[in-house]
GUZA-949979 format. One record per residue: x, y, z of N, C-alpha, C in turn; residue in one letter; residue number from 1. Coordinates in steps of 0.05 Angstrom, whole numbers. Example, Ala and Ser with C-alpha at 12.3 -4.5 7.8 and 13.67 -1.06 7.14 Angstrom:
<vexdos>
- 264;-114;156;246;-90;156;264;-66;156;A;1 $
- 257;-45;142;273;-21;143;258;1;157;S;2 $
</vexdos>
This chain:
<vexdos>
- -102;-287;598;-87;-268;582;-59;-266;593;M;1 $
- -40;-259;575;-12;-257;582;-7;-234;602;N;2 $
- 8;-240;624;14;-220;644;44;-212;642;Q;3 $
- 59;-224;624;88;-218;622;92;-194;604;N;4 $
- 118;-188;599;125;-166;581;117;-173;553;Q;5 $
- 110;-153;537;101;-160;509;124;-173;493;P;6 $
- 116;-189;474;134;-200;455;141;-178;435;I;7 $
- 167;-173;430;176;-152;413;180;-164;385;I;8 $
- 165;-153;365;167;-163;338;184;-144;321;L;9 $
- 204;-156;308;222;-139;291;223;-150;262;T;10 $
- 212;-174;257;212;-185;230;183;-194;224;E;11 $
- 175;-191;198;148;-197;190;141;-226;195;A;12 $
- 160;-244;191;154;-272;194;146;-280;222;E;13 $
- 154;-264;242;147;-270;270;117;-269;273;Q;14 $
- 103;-252;258;74;-249;260;60;-276;254;T;15 $
- 71;-290;234;58;-315;225;57;-336;247;F;16 $
- 77;-336;264;78;-357;285;58;-352;307;T;17 $
- 46;-329;309;27;-323;330;0;-336;326;L;18 $
- -6;-344;301;-33;-353;294;-34;-383;288;Y;19 $
- -58;-395;292;-60;-424;287;-56;-432;258;P;20 $
- -64;-415;239;-63;-422;211;-43;-403;197;R;21 $
- -30;-413;175;-13;-396;159;-29;-375;144;P;22 $
- -16;-354;135;-31;-333;120;-40;-343;93;P;23 $
- -61;-332;82;-71;-338;55;-54;-323;35;I;24 $
- -48;-298;41;-31;-281;24;-12;-264;41;L;25 $
- 11;-258;30;29;-239;43;46;-226;22;H;26 $
- 58;-204;30;73;-187;11;103;-189;13;S;27 $
- 113;-210;26;142;-212;32;159;-212;7;L;28 $
- 149;-222;-15;166;-225;-39;156;-208;-63;Y;29 $
- 143;-186;-56;132;-169;-77;151;-146;-85;T;30 $
- 171;-141;-68;188;-117;-73;178;-92;-60;G;31 $
- 156;-94;-44;146;-71;-30;166;-64;-7;W;32 $
- 171;-39;-4;190;-30;17;176;-9;35;H;33 $
- 179;-12;61;168;8;79;141;0;90;G;34 $
- 129;-21;79;102;-30;89;99;-59;79;F;35 $
- 79;-72;92;74;-99;84;45;-107;91;G;36 $
- 35;-128;78;7;-136;83;6;-166;86;L;37 $
- -11;-175;104;-17;-203;108;-47;-206;109;V;38 $
- -57;-227;94;-85;-233;94;-89;-261;106;Y;39 $
- -107;-263;126;-110;-288;140;-140;-295;144;M;40 $
- -145;-320;148;-171;-329;159;-164;-347;183;C;41 $
- -173;-339;207;-165;-353;231;-190;-361;248;Q;42 $
- -188;-383;262;-209;-391;280;-207;-374;306;P;43 $
- -226;-377;324;-224;-364;350;-198;-372;363;G;44 $
- -183;-353;374;-157;-358;385;-149;-336;404;A;45 $
- -124;-339;414;-113;-319;433;-86;-311;423;E;46 $
- -80;-285;422;-54;-274;414;-43;-260;439;I;47 $
- -19;-268;448;-7;-255;471;0;-226;465;P;48 $
- 7;-211;485;13;-183;481;39;-180;464;E;49 $
- 37;-165;443;59;-160;425;63;-130;422;V;50 $
- 87;-123;414;93;-95;408;115;-94;388;S;51 $
- 117;-73;373;139;-71;353;149;-42;352;T;52 $
- 175;-37;351;185;-10;347;186;-3;318;P;53 $
- 180;-21;301;185;-18;272;161;-8;256;R;54 $
- 137;-17;263;113;-12;247;90;0;263;W;55 $
- 74;16;250;47;21;257;30;-1;244;H;56 $
- 12;-13;259;-4;-36;248;-33;-30;248;S;57 $
- -46;-38;226;-75;-36;223;-87;-63;220;L;58 $
- -106;-71;237;-121;-95;233;-147;-87;219;G;59 $
- -151;-97;194;-174;-90;177;-191;-114;174;I;60 $
- -215;-114;185;-231;-138;186;-249;-140;161;F;61 $
- -250;-164;149;-263;-168;123;-283;-191;124;T;62 $
- -292;-198;148;-308;-223;151;-338;-219;146;H;63 $
- -347;-195;139;-375;-191;134;-390;-179;157;G;64 $
- -417;-183;157;-434;-168;176;-438;-182;203;N;65 $
- -429;-207;206;-433;-220;232;-412;-210;252;Y;66 $
- -419;-211;278;-402;-200;299;-383;-221;310;I;67 $
- -358;-213;313;-338;-229;328;-330;-212;352;I;68 $
- -332;-224;375;-324;-210;400;-295;-214;406;H;69 $
- -281;-192;411;-253;-193;418;-248;-180;445;G;70 $
- -238;-195;464;-229;-184;490;-201;-174;485;D;71 $
- -199;-147;483;-175;-135;473;-162;-117;494;R;72 $
- -135;-119;496;-119;-100;512;-102;-84;493;K;73 $
- -104;-58;493;-90;-40;475;-79;-17;490;L;74 $
- -53;-14;490;-39;8;504;-47;8;534;D;75 $
- -50;-16;546;-56;-18;574;-85;-16;581;G;76 $
- -102;-10;562;-131;-8;566;-145;-33;556;R;77 $
- -166;-42;569;-180;-66;561;-208;-59;553;R;78 $
- -218;-73;532;-245;-69;522;-254;-94;507;K;79 $
- -279;-100;508;-291;-121;491;-301;-108;466;V;80 $
- -288;-114;443;-297;-103;418;-317;-122;405;D;81 $
- -339;-110;394;-357;-125;377;-351;-118;349;A;82 $
- -335;-135;335;-323;-128;310;-339;-140;287;V;83 $
- -344;-123;266;-356;-132;241;-338;-124;218;V;84 $
- -344;-135;194;-328;-128;171;-328;-98;166;G;85 $
- -305;-87;159;-303;-58;155;-291;-44;179;G;86 $
- -290;-57;202;-278;-45;225;-247;-46;223;D;87 $
- -235;-28;238;-206;-26;238;-196;-22;266;V;88 $
- -174;-36;273;-160;-32;299;-133;-20;292;V;89 $
- -126;2;305;-101;16;300;-82;12;323;I;90 $
- -58;1;318;-38;-3;338;-13;11;330;T;91 $
- -7;34;342;18;48;335;43;33;343;P;92 $
- 66;40;332;91;28;340;95;32;370;A;93 $
- 108;12;382;115;12;411;91;11;430;N;94 $
- 68;4;419;44;1;436;37;-29;438;V;95 $
- 32;-38;462;25;-66;467;-4;-72;458;G;96 $
- -8;-96;448;-34;-105;438;-37;-135;442;H;97 $
- -58;-143;456;-64;-171;459;-94;-175;456;E;98 $
- -103;-199;448;-131;-203;443;-138;-233;444;V;99 $
- -163;-238;453;-176;-264;451;-202;-259;436;V;100 $
- -207;-275;415;-232;-272;401;-247;-298;398;W;101 $
- -273;-297;393;-290;-320;397;-301;-333;371;D;102 $
- -293;-325;348;-304;-337;324;-285;-334;300;G;103 $
- -290;-351;280;-273;-351;256;-279;-327;239;E;104 $
- -258;-315;228;-261;-293;210;-236;-287;195;G;105 $
- -239;-272;173;-215;-265;157;-209;-235;161;D;106 $
- -184;-228;159;-175;-201;164;-149;-195;151;F;107 $
- -143;-170;148;-118;-160;137;-102;-147;159;I;108 $
- -76;-153;159;-58;-137;176;-40;-121;158;I;109 $
- -42;-95;160;-25;-77;144;-6;-63;162;L;110 $
- 20;-66;157;41;-55;174;56;-33;158;A;111 $
- 58;-10;170;72;13;157;95;21;174;I;112 $
- 119;20;163;143;28;178;141;57;186;E;113 $
- 151;64;210;148;91;221;160;112;203;T;114 $
- 183;106;191;196;126;174;181;130;148;D;115 $
- 170;108;136;153;111;112;129;127;118;F;116 $
- 116;122;141;93;137;149;99;167;152;F;117 $
- 121;173;165;127;201;169;134;216;144;A;118 $
- 146;201;124;155;213;99;131;220;81;R;119 $
- 107;211;87;84;216;70;81;246;64;A;120 $
- 86;263;84;84;292;79;110;307;86;I;121 $
- 130;292;96;155;305;104;178;289;92;D;122 $
- 191;301;72;213;287;58;235;278;76;A;123 $
- 238;292;99;259;284;118;251;261;135;D;124 $
- 225;254;136;216;231;151;222;232;181;G;125 $
- 216;254;194;221;257;222;197;245;237;E;126 $
- 199;218;242;176;203;253;168;212;281;S;127 $
- 187;223;296;180;231;323;160;254;324;E;128 $
- 157;268;302;137;290;301;109;280;295;K;129 $
- 106;255;288;80;244;280;71;224;301;V;130 $
- 52;231;318;43;213;339;16;200;332;E;131 $
- 17;176;322;-7;161;316;-19;150;342;L;132 $
- -45;151;344;-59;143;369;-71;115;365;L;133 $
- -72;99;387;-85;73;386;-115;76;385;P;134 $
- -128;58;370;-157;58;368;-168;29;370;Y;135 $
- -187;25;387;-202;0;387;-219;-1;361;F;136 $
- -233;-23;357;-248;-27;332;-266;-3;325;A;137 $
- -262;8;302;-278;31;292;-282;28;262;T;138 $
- -304;37;253;-310;35;224;-296;57;209;S;139 $
- -282;50;187;-269;70;170;-270;60;142;D;140 $
- -289;69;125;-292;59;98;-267;63;81;P;141 $
- -253;85;84;-229;90;67;-207;70;73;L;142 $
- -201;66;99;-180;47;106;-188;19;96;I;143 $
- -214;12;99;-224;-14;90;-220;-17;60;Y;144 $
- -227;3;44;-225;1;15;-195;0;6;Q;145 $
- -178;14;19;-149;13;12;-138;-14;20;I;146 $
- -146;-25;42;-138;-52;50;-146;-72;29;G;147 $
- -172;-71;20;-181;-89;-1;-166;-85;-27;L;148 $
- -160;-61;-34;-145;-55;-59;-117;-68;-58;A;149 $
- -104;-65;-35;-77;-77;-32;-78;-107;-32;L;150 $
- -99;-118;-20;-103;-147;-21;-107;-156;-50;R;151 $
- -123;-140;-65;-127;-146;-93;-102;-146;-110;G;152 $
- -83;-128;-104;-58;-128;-117;-43;-155;-113;I;153 $
- -43;-165;-88;-30;-190;-82;-44;-213;-97;L;154 $
- -69;-211;-100;-84;-233;-114;-80;-233;-144;E;155 $
- -77;-210;-156;-77;-207;-185;-49;-201;-197;I;156 $
- -35;-182;-185;-10;-173;-197;10;-166;-175;N;157 $
- 20;-185;-160;38;-178;-138;65;-167;-146;P;158 $
- 75;-174;-169;101;-164;-178;97;-140;-196;L;159 $
- 116;-121;-195;114;-97;-211;93;-78;-202;G;160 $
- 85;-80;-176;62;-63;-167;71;-42;-146;S;161 $
- 97;-37;-144;106;-20;-122;95;8;-124;R;162 $
- 95;20;-147;86;48;-150;56;50;-141;L;163 $
- 40;32;-150;11;34;-143;7;28;-113;Y;164 $
- 21;8;-103;19;2;-75;29;25;-57;A;165 $
- 51;37;-64;62;59;-49;43;83;-50;E;166 $
- 30;87;-73;11;109;-75;-13;105;-57;S;167 $
- -23;80;-55;-45;74;-37;-37;78;-8;L;168 $
- -14;68;-1;-5;70;27;2;99;35;V;169 $
- 11;114;15;16;143;21;-10;157;26;N;170 $
- -31;151;10;-58;163;15;-68;154;42;T;171 $
- -65;129;49;-73;119;75;-59;133;97;L;172 $
- -33;137;94;-17;150;115;-27;178;120;S;173 $
- -33;192;99;-43;220;101;-70;220;116;L;174 $
- -87;200;109;-113;198;122;-110;193;152;H;175 $
- -91;175;159;-86;169;187;-76;194;202;L;176 $
- -59;209;189;-49;234;201;-71;254;206;M;177 $
- -90;256;188;-111;275;190;-133;268;210;Q;178 $
- -135;241;216;-158;232;232;-151;216;257;H;179 $
- -126;207;259;-119;189;281;-93;196;294;Y;180 $
- -84;221;291;-59;230;303;-65;251;325;C;181 $
- -45;254;342;-48;274;364;-53;302;353;Q;182 $
- -37;309;332;-41;335;319;-43;331;289;R;183 $
- -61;344;277;-64;342;248;-42;358;234;Q;184 $
- -30;347;213;-9;361;198;-20;386;184;P;185 $
- -4;406;181;-11;429;165;-1;424;136;K;186 $
- -20;422;118;-14;416;90;-13;442;74;L;187 $
- 9;446;60;11;469;42;-5;465;17;Q;188 $
- -13;486;5;-28;485;-20;-11;497;-43;E;189 $
- -9;482;-64;5;491;-88;-14;490;-112;Y;190 $
- -11;509;-131;-30;510;-153;-17;509;-180;T;191 $
- 9;511;-182;22;513;-208;37;488;-217;N;192 $
- 34;466;-203;48;442;-211;77;443;-206;G;193 $
- 91;423;-217;120;422;-215;134;442;-233;L;194 $
- 156;453;-224;172;470;-243;179;453;-268;P;195 $
- 180;465;-291;185;451;-315;211;434;-315;Q;196 $
- 232;445;-303;257;430;-302;255;405;-286;I;197 $
- 239;406;-264;235;382;-247;216;362;-261;K;198 $
- 196;373;-274;178;355;-288;192;340;-310;L;199 $
- 209;355;-325;225;342;-347;243;320;-335;R;200 $
- 255;327;-312;273;307;-299;258;282;-292;Q;201 $
- 234;284;-281;218;261;-273;210;245;-298;I;202 $
- 200;259;-318;190;245;-342;213;230;-356;I;203 $
- 236;243;-358;259;230;-371;267;205;-355;D;204 $
- 266;207;-328;273;184;-312;253;161;-316;Y;205 $
- 228;168;-317;208;147;-321;212;133;-348;I;206 $
- 216;149;-369;220;137;-396;245;119;-396;Y;207 $
- 266;127;-381;291;111;-381;289;86;-364;A;208 $
- 268;85;-347;266;62;-328;238;49;-330;H;209 $
- 226;49;-353;200;37;-356;199;8;-348;L;210 $
- 221;-7;-353;221;-35;-347;228;-41;-318;N;211 $
- 231;-20;-302;237;-23;-273;212;-22;-257;S;212 $
- 213;-33;-232;191;-31;-214;193;-4;-199;D;213 $
- 184;17;-212;187;44;-201;171;47;-176;L;214 $
- 180;64;-158;167;70;-133;161;99;-130;G;215 $
- 140;106;-115;132;134;-110;154;149;-95;L;216 $
- 164;136;-74;185;149;-58;210;154;-75;I;217 $
- 216;135;-93;239;137;-111;235;162;-129;E;218 $
- 212;165;-141;207;188;-159;207;214;-143;L;219 $
- 194;215;-120;193;239;-104;221;247;-95;A;220 $
- 237;227;-89;264;233;-79;282;246;-100;G;221 $
- 275;242;-126;291;254;-147;290;285;-146;L;222 $
- 267;295;-136;263;324;-135;261;333;-106;V;223 $
- 270;316;-87;272;323;-59;245;333;-48;S;224 $
- 224;317;-53;197;324;-43;185;300;-28;M;225 $
- 166;306;-11;151;284;1;133;272;-20;S;226 $
- 125;246;-16;107;233;-36;81;248;-39;P;227 $
- 70;259;-17;44;273;-19;46;297;-38;H;228 $
- 65;315;-33;67;339;-49;76;333;-77;Y;229 $
- 94;314;-80;102;306;-107;78;296;-123;F;230 $
- 62;278;-112;39;267;-126;19;289;-133;S;231 $
- 15;308;-114;-4;330;-118;5;347;-142;H;232 $
- 31;355;-141;41;373;-162;44;359;-189;L;233 $
- 52;334;-188;54;319;-213;27;317;-228;F;234 $
- 6;312;-213;-20;310;-225;-29;337;-235;K;235 $
- -22;359;-221;-29;385;-231;-15;390;-258;Q;236 $
- 10;381;-261;26;386;-285;17;368;-308;S;237 $
- 9;343;-303;4;324;-325;-25;316;-328;T;238 $
- -41;321;-308;-69;312;-308;-72;283;-300;G;239 $
- -49;270;-292;-49;242;-284;-34;238;-259;M;240 $
- -41;218;-243;-24;210;-221;2;197;-232;T;241 $
- 23;196;-216;48;183;-225;42;154;-235;P;242 $
- 26;139;-221;20;112;-230;6;111;-257;H;243 $
- -14;129;-261;-28;130;-286;-9;138;-309;Q;244 $
- 9;157;-303;28;166;-323;47;143;-331;F;245 $
- 57;128;-312;75;106;-318;60;85;-335;V;246 $
- 36;78;-327;21;58;-343;16;67;-371;I;247 $
- 9;92;-375;5;102;-402;31;102;-418;R;248 $
- 53;110;-405;79;111;-418;87;83;-427;S;249 $
- 82;63;-410;88;36;-417;71;26;-441;R;250 $
- 46;33;-440;28;25;-462;36;38;-488;A;251 $
- 43;64;-487;51;78;-512;77;67;-523;E;252 $
- 96;60;-505;121;48;-514;115;20;-526;R;253 $
- 97;5;-514;90;-21;-524;78;-18;-552;A;254 $
- 61;2;-556;49;7;-583;71;12;-604;K;255 $
- 91;28;-597;113;33;-615;127;8;-623;E;256 $
- 132;-10;-604;146;-35;-609;129;-54;-625;L;257 $
- 103;-54;-620;85;-71;-635;85;-63;-664;I;258 $
- 84;-37;-669;84;-27;-697;110;-33;-712;L;259 $
- 132;-36;-697;157;-43;-709;157;-72;-719;Q;260 $
- 141;-89;-705;137;-116;-714;162;-134;-711;G;261 $
- 179;-128;-692;204;-144;-689;204;-161;-664;K;262 $
- 185;-158;-646;185;-173;-621;158;-185;-616;M;263 $
- 158;-207;-600;133;-219;-591;119;-202;-571;S;264 $
- 93;-206;-567;79;-190;-547;89;-196;-519;L;265 $
- 96;-221;-514;106;-228;-487;132;-214;-482;A;266 $
- 150;-212;-502;175;-198;-498;170;-168;-495;D;267 $
- 152;-157;-510;146;-129;-508;135;-122;-480;I;268 $
- 118;-139;-470;107;-134;-443;130;-133;-422;A;269 $
- 149;-150;-425;172;-150;-406;189;-126;-410;Q;270 $
- 195;-119;-435;212;-96;-440;201;-70;-430;V;271 $
- 175;-66;-431;163;-40;-423;155;-40;-394;V;272 $
- 157;-63;-380;153;-62;-351;126;-73;-341;G;273 $
- 110;-85;-359;86;-98;-350;93;-126;-338;F;274 $
- 77;-135;-319;83;-160;-306;83;-183;-325;A;275 $
- 65;-182;-345;63;-204;-364;45;-194;-387;N;276 $
- 42;-212;-407;26;-204;-431;-3;-198;-424;Q;277 $
- -14;-212;-405;-41;-208;-397;-46;-179;-387;S;278 $
- -27;-169;-371;-30;-142;-360;-25;-121;-382;H;279 $
- -8;-128;-401;-5;-110;-425;-32;-108;-439;L;280 $
- -45;-131;-444;-70;-132;-458;-92;-115;-444;N;281 $
- -93;-118;-417;-114;-103;-402;-110;-73;-405;V;282 $
- -86;-64;-400;-82;-35;-400;-82;-24;-429;H;283 $
- -72;-39;-448;-72;-30;-476;-100;-26;-486;F;284 $
- -118;-45;-481;-146;-43;-490;-160;-20;-476;K;285 $
- -154;-17;-450;-167;5;-435;-159;32;-446;R;286 $
- -134;35;-454;-124;61;-463;-129;67;-492;L;287 $
- -128;46;-509;-129;50;-538;-154;38;-551;F;288 $
- -169;23;-535;-195;12;-545;-192;-13;-562;G;289 $
- -168;-23;-566;-163;-48;-581;-142;-64;-567;V;290 $
- -141;-89;-573;-120;-106;-561;-94;-104;-577;T;291 $
- -71;-111;-565;-46;-111;-581;-47;-129;-605;P;292 $
- -61;-151;-603;-63;-170;-626;-77;-157;-650;K;293 $
- -97;-140;-645;-110;-127;-667;-92;-107;-681;K;294 $
- -75;-94;-665;-55;-76;-677;-36;-92;-695;I;295 $
- -28;-116;-686;-11;-133;-701;-24;-141;-727;L;296 $
- -50;-148;-726;-64;-158;-749;-67;-136;-771;M;297 $
- -65;-111;-763;-67;-90;-783;-41;-85;-798;R;298 $
- -19;-98;-789;6;-93;-801;8;-108;-828;Q;299 $
</vexdos>
């Protein structure tokens, strides 16, 4: 094992060079900001000690029920992990991590920038107030499911997915704060939703930018709120999450354009912000019970 100073990682691409095989999927070109995901399948190998000031990192193992042993050094402590699918290793920013493992397996690396993490409940993003702790392999079904959901986005709809991906990572950040931090955050409770003037401001902005890759932090920033409280109050006001509201708004706008009969379905999908016609079809049928083509045929 490496006895020198840790390798300091500051760019996502540096991670790729540490492993024998290239990644299967990664989020470098998705437009995600503040976090990133890499999905790999690697043989038994050795990773020298690395550290990064930029990200909190989660290793999410997806290889199934068989055990892979990892001789792991984390934050100066050493342990042999018996890792199965569903286990998670948490490496906070500025913490050294090295490992040797003995079998082939697939896994997700999810990296969350420290400022993004801190802004989950604090609009000012004072990351020094949030002390994430290192954890050797531990089972966490919620982290595992969020990791799989983010991987699924990369597999099916990597572009135009920022709002959904940010919502998932914001939920994950809150979960980490509540269960893996030195001190749990004190969360305020609100019951009356967003003030009407702020709700109108958000809805008008969404309608004006339906064809944009909207982000949760972007919307929350319009009313100077953290993503957590904004999402909570927005759902109280509308009965929908911001992501659900945007999808419905896009589908409703698409329906209006279809009824006008002046544009192709492919063009309509682009104009209203869906990744392509296929995604328009999926969401349209889910919300209205019919496909866009059937609406056209009724004209």
